DOTITOR-395653 format. One line per field, with one value per residue: residue number from 1; x, y, z of N, C-alpha, C in turn. Coordinates in nm, 4 decimals. Example, Ala and Ser with C-alpha at 12.3 -4.5 7.8 and 13.67 -1.06 7.14 Angstrom:
BEGIN
k: 1|2
nxx: 1.3190|1.2850
nyy: -0.5690|-0.2250
nzz: 0.7800|0.7080
caxx: 1.2300|1.3670
cayy: -0.4500|-0.1060
cazz: 0.7800|0.7140
cxx: 1.3200|1.2900
cyy: -0.3300|0.0030
czz: 0.7800|0.7870
//
This chain:
BEGIN
k: 1|2|3|4|5|6|7|8|9|10|11|12|13|14|15|16|17|18|19|20|21|22|23|24|25|26|27|28|29|30|31|32|33|34|35|36|37|38|39|40|41|42|43|44|45|46|47|48|49|50|51|52|53|54|55|56|57|58|59|60|61|62|63|64|65|66|67|68|69|70|71|72|73|74|75|76|77|78|79|80|81|82|83|84|85|86|87|88|89|90|91|92|93|94|95|96|97|98|99|100|101|102|103|104|105|106|107|108|109|110|111|112|113|114|115|116|117|118|119
nxx: 9.0361|8.7201|8.4278|8.2450|8.0592|7.9042|7.8558|7.7093|7.8441|7.7894|7.9320|8.0830|8.1698|8.1860|8.3655|8.3760|8.5826|8.6965|8.9915|9.3422|9.4477|9.3416|9.3272|9.1487|9.0928|9.0485|8.8615|8.7104|8.5831|8.4491|8.2586|8.1012|7.8303|7.8410|7.9464|7.7437|7.5442|7.6423|7.6375|7.3621|7.2737|7.3880|7.2469|6.9896|7.0337|7.0887|6.8389|6.6734|6.7497|6.6602|6.8355|6.9635|7.1519|7.0846|6.9037|7.0687|7.2315|7.0966|6.9838|6.7184|6.6890|6.4981|6.3897|6.4557|6.5782|6.6924|6.8770|7.0397|7.1477|7.2952|7.4806|7.6121|7.7259|7.9074|8.0757|8.1827|8.3163|8.5384|8.7000|8.7286|8.7892|8.5789|8.4921|8.4955|8.3178|8.0834|8.0268|7.9649|7.7584|7.4638|7.3320|7.5388|7.6300|7.5533|7.7356|7.9551|7.9367|8.0601|7.9325|7.7625|7.9505|8.0837|7.8798|7.8644|8.1203|8.1004|7.9003|8.0384|8.2486|8.1064|7.9945|8.2280|8.3076|8.0911|8.1263|8.3698|8.2835|8.2138|8.4251
nyy: 5.9230|5.8702|6.0594|6.0203|6.1284|6.4377|6.7389|7.0109|7.2059|7.4341|7.7110|7.5734|7.3507|7.0102|6.7479|6.4067|6.1382|5.8274|5.6286|5.6961|5.9432|6.2695|6.4612|6.6045|6.5472|6.7975|6.7526|6.5409|6.6651|6.8683|6.7304|6.6204|6.5413|6.7153|6.9506|7.0189|7.0652|7.2939|7.4789|7.4829|7.5831|7.8354|7.9432|7.9398|8.1230|8.3587|8.3825|8.4234|8.6762|8.8204|8.8644|9.0308|8.9021|8.6391|8.6485|8.7488|8.5549|8.3873|8.1302|7.9166|7.8929|7.8333|7.5940|7.2425|7.1282|7.3544|7.4305|7.2033|7.2219|7.4586|7.3843|7.1791|7.3333|7.4933|7.2931|7.1896|7.4110|7.4132|7.2309|7.2875|7.5502|7.8417|7.8814|7.6236|7.4999|7.6277|7.4998|7.2493|7.2784|7.4152|7.6333|7.7848|7.9470|8.2164|8.3318|8.3936|8.6485|8.9602|9.1114|8.9224|8.7350|8.8727|8.8778|8.6050|8.5693|8.7332|8.5932|8.3510|8.4490|8.5431|8.3028|8.1694|8.3337|8.2820|8.0072|8.0142|8.1306|7.9334|7.8481
nzz: 10.5720|10.7084|10.7638|11.0488|11.2277|11.3096|11.4910|11.6752|11.9235|12.1538|12.0192|11.8395|11.5740|11.5765|11.4448|11.3939|11.3083|11.1579|11.2133|11.2792|11.2215|11.2450|11.0561|10.8060|10.4647|10.2229|10.0169|10.1212|10.3359|10.2008|10.0467|10.2367|10.4666|10.6765|10.5694|10.3879|10.5741|10.7071|10.4954|10.4455|10.6923|10.6760|10.4570|10.5702|10.7750|10.6288|10.5087|10.7317|10.8014|10.5933|10.3779|10.0948|9.9511|9.9005|9.6836|9.4913|9.3819|9.2122|9.2496|9.3457|9.6498|9.8303|9.7823|9.8097|9.5898|9.4635|9.6596|9.6617|9.4034|9.4273|9.6253|9.4884|9.2857|9.4364|9.5387|9.3009|9.2025|9.3611|9.2472|8.9766|8.7326|8.6975|8.4310|8.3224|8.4944|8.4247|8.1880|8.2806|8.4664|8.3996|8.5321|8.6211|8.4221|8.4298|8.6011|8.4567|8.3759|8.4831|8.6934|8.8107|8.8848|9.0831|9.2741|9.3364|9.4444|9.6728|9.8109|9.8642|10.0212|10.2454|10.3286|10.4018|10.6196|10.7887|10.8317|10.9706|11.2018|11.3731|11.5224
caxx: 8.9544|8.5777|8.3555|8.1457|7.9561|7.9371|7.7549|7.7372|7.8587|7.7970|7.9613|8.1815|8.1290|8.2736|8.3616|8.4403|8.6132|8.7658|9.1349|9.4295|9.4777|9.2212|9.3354|9.0552|9.1222|8.9522|8.7528|8.6240|8.5008|8.3664|8.1496|8.0415|7.7029|7.8727|7.9603|7.6091|7.4720|7.6914|7.5839|7.2184|7.2599|7.4217|7.1318|6.8823|7.0718|7.0638|6.6939|6.6137|6.7836|6.6127|6.9545|6.9528|7.2532|7.0189|6.8461|7.1716|7.3070|7.0182|6.9381|6.5974|6.7330|6.3823|6.3584|6.5658|6.6476|6.7742|6.9904|7.1295|7.2180|7.3936|7.5862|7.6890|7.8065|8.0177|8.1675|8.2491|8.4082|8.6628|8.7787|8.7441|8.7678|8.4414|8.4615|8.4652|8.1976|7.9704|7.9956|7.9137|7.6359|7.4037|7.2985|7.6604|7.6605|7.5332|7.8517|8.0581|7.9234|8.1369|7.8470|7.7176|8.0683|8.1054|7.7783|7.9071|8.2365|8.0499|7.8329|8.1404|8.3190|8.0200|7.9870|8.3542|8.2992|7.9934|8.1923|8.4700|8.2189|8.1930|8.5492
cayy: 5.9199|5.8875|6.1337|5.9338|6.2044|6.5768|6.8029|7.1470|7.2178|7.5789|7.7776|7.4934|7.2336|6.8998|6.6441|6.2832|6.0489|5.7055|5.6306|5.7595|6.0807|6.3533|6.5604|6.5746|6.5965|6.9010|6.6935|6.4635|6.7596|6.9410|6.6457|6.5566|6.5916|6.8286|7.0691|7.0530|7.1214|7.4312|7.5621|7.4996|7.6752|7.9678|7.9879|7.9692|8.2464|8.4685|8.3935|8.4805|8.8185|8.8757|8.9142|9.0401|8.8142|8.5181|8.6729|8.7925|8.4440|8.3248|7.9946|7.9138|7.8204|7.7992|7.4545|7.1484|7.1143|7.4734|7.4223|7.0983|7.2757|7.5545|7.3078|7.1129|7.4375|7.5289|7.1801|7.1794|7.5250|7.3827|7.1396|7.3359|7.6945|7.8804|7.8625|7.4813|7.4703|7.6776|7.3955|7.1321|7.3134|7.5247|7.7478|7.8614|8.0355|8.3570|8.3807|8.4378|8.7948|9.0184|9.1500|8.8000|8.6733|8.9457|8.8301|8.4725|8.5886|8.7856|8.4816|8.2586|8.5174|8.5427|8.1629|8.1446|8.4018|8.2074|7.8813|8.0439|8.1730|7.8157|7.8132
cazz: 10.6905|10.6819|10.8661|11.1116|11.2964|11.3373|11.5734|11.7180|12.0675|12.1727|11.8919|11.7676|11.4986|11.6116|11.3430|11.4373|11.1976|11.1973|11.1838|11.3765|11.1813|11.2459|10.9498|10.6978|10.3317|10.1867|9.9382|10.2099|10.4095|10.1055|10.0010|10.3536|10.5188|10.7643|10.4848|10.3410|10.6877|10.7281|10.3871|10.4710|10.8059|10.6243|10.3782|10.6663|10.8439|10.5341|10.4915|10.8535|10.8037|10.4658|10.3088|9.9492|9.8936|9.8517|9.5514|9.3978|9.3242|9.1069|9.2794|9.4278|9.7691|9.9130|9.7537|9.8315|9.4610|9.4451|9.7527|9.6128|9.2870|9.4761|9.6930|9.3820|9.2223|9.5258|9.5424|9.1714|9.1900|9.4323|9.1639|8.8391|8.7132|8.6685|8.2891|8.3036|8.5716|8.3454|8.0898|8.3517|8.5393|8.3227|8.6168|8.6493|8.3089|8.4652|8.6761|8.3637|8.3728|8.5952|8.8069|8.8774|8.9456|9.2083|9.3690|9.3805|9.5335|9.8003|9.8763|9.9137|10.1305|10.3646|10.3722|10.4716|10.7490|10.8689|10.8692|11.0728|11.3263|11.4581|11.5935
cxx: 8.8103|8.5133|8.2436|8.0299|8.0015|7.8235|7.7984|7.7396|7.8882|7.8209|8.0629|8.1143|8.2319|8.2548|8.4402|8.4632|8.6785|8.9132|9.2130|9.4533|9.3483|9.2234|9.2446|9.1088|9.0122|8.8350|8.6570|8.5294|8.4021|8.2439|8.0785|7.9059|7.7258|7.8817|7.8232|7.5268|7.5133|7.6344|7.4349|7.1926|7.2884|7.3042|7.0153|6.9084|7.0472|6.9138|6.6283|6.6428|6.7391|6.7267|6.9321|7.0545|7.1907|6.9637|6.9528|7.2444|7.2269|6.9781|6.8151|6.6266|6.6192|6.3444|6.4811|6.6467|6.7402|6.8959|7.0908|7.2107|7.3268|7.5100|7.6738|7.7794|7.9282|8.1215|8.2495|8.3485|8.5397|8.7549|8.8125|8.7275|8.6235|8.4029|8.4283|8.3371|8.0732|7.9315|7.9318|7.7777|7.5733|7.3719|7.4195|7.6960|7.6492|7.6557|7.9694|8.0521|7.9879|8.0475|7.7980|7.8341|8.0990|8.0050|7.8163|8.0249|8.1931|7.9801|7.9349|8.2183|8.2351|8.0002|8.1132|8.3529|8.2045|8.0569|8.2912|8.4078|8.1963|8.3181|8.5317
cyy: 5.9450|5.9640|6.0451|6.0122|6.3488|6.6347|6.9423|7.1486|7.3639|7.6447|7.7011|7.3808|7.1252|6.7907|6.5246|6.1949|5.9231|5.7176|5.7070|5.9062|6.1609|6.4594|6.5190|6.6256|6.6942|6.8423|6.6143|6.5557|6.8289|6.8604|6.5746|6.6165|6.7131|6.9572|7.1139|7.1164|7.2658|7.5234|7.5859|7.5932|7.8195|8.0242|8.0234|8.0997|8.3682|8.4918|8.4596|8.6297|8.8896|8.9367|8.9185|8.9507|8.6869|8.5353|8.7043|8.6778|8.3618|8.1800|8.0031|7.8312|7.7916|7.6535|7.3676|7.1315|7.2332|7.4736|7.3183|7.1471|7.3738|7.4830|7.2377|7.2134|7.4711|7.4175|7.1731|7.2929|7.5021|7.2938|7.1953|7.4872|7.7223|7.8553|7.7165|7.4427|7.5154|7.5779|7.2736|7.1565|7.4348|7.6495|7.8358|7.9576|8.1826|8.4161|8.4170|8.5889|8.8510|9.0495|9.0274|8.7278|8.7409|8.9024|8.6924|8.4838|8.6385|8.6744|8.3871|8.3213|8.5151|8.4008|8.1276|8.2103|8.3282|8.0783|7.9062|8.0913|8.0569|7.7742|7.8243
czz: 10.6513|10.7972|10.9195|11.1706|11.3085|11.4192|11.6110|11.8704|12.0976|12.0373|11.8077|11.6895|11.5278|11.5067|11.3937|11.3153|11.2488|11.1624|11.2885|11.3471|11.1738|11.1367|10.8361|10.5660|10.2931|10.1102|10.0249|10.2856|10.3169|10.0630|10.1165|10.3878|10.6077|10.6842|10.4339|10.4529|10.7133|10.6210|10.4070|10.5887|10.7628|10.5444|10.4699|10.7400|10.7544|10.5181|10.6133|10.8678|10.6762|10.3846|10.1572|9.8777|9.8367|9.7104|9.4476|9.3296|9.2234|9.1281|9.3686|9.5530|9.8667|9.8933|9.7797|9.7030|9.4351|9.5358|9.7070|9.4931|9.3302|9.5445|9.5904|9.3103|9.3084|9.5328|9.4132|9.1512|9.2646|9.3498|9.0259|8.8329|8.6705|8.5230|8.2582|8.3763|8.4945|8.2366|8.1546|8.4171|8.4714|8.4062|8.6452|8.5368|8.3451|8.5359|8.5863|8.3437|8.4996|8.7150|8.8834|8.9450|9.0788|9.3148|9.4241|9.4768|9.6703|9.8797|9.9390|10.0298|10.2578|10.4178|10.4508|10.6105|10.8426|10.9201|10.9827|11.2038|11.4214|11.5327|11.7414
//
C-alpha cells in the first residue's frame, strides 16, 4: 500500500493510502513523509521546551541536514543492529559508548511517547 496523504485532525494523525487493505507495512510508514513529519514535530517540540535531550544525541537538529541525518539513523536502526549502523553512518559511532547509547534510547522512547500522543 502506498501512502497518499496524511494530516492532523485534533490530536490524531490520519494516514490515507491506496488499496483495499489499510494495514501499513512498518517499512512503508518508517520511510514515509508522515514519519519524517512526526519526527520533525517531535524535534520542534523538544526545541520549544529547551529539552537537554536534543543536545545529548549529538546531531545538529537545527539544520535540515542534521535532521535528515538523524532521521536516516533512526530508519536504519530499524533494519540493522547499532554495531552495523555505526559502520554505515559515521555519526552513529558515538552510540557505541554506553552513555551515548542510553541517550539514544531515551530519545527513541520519548519519540515513541510523542508518536502515541496522537491517538
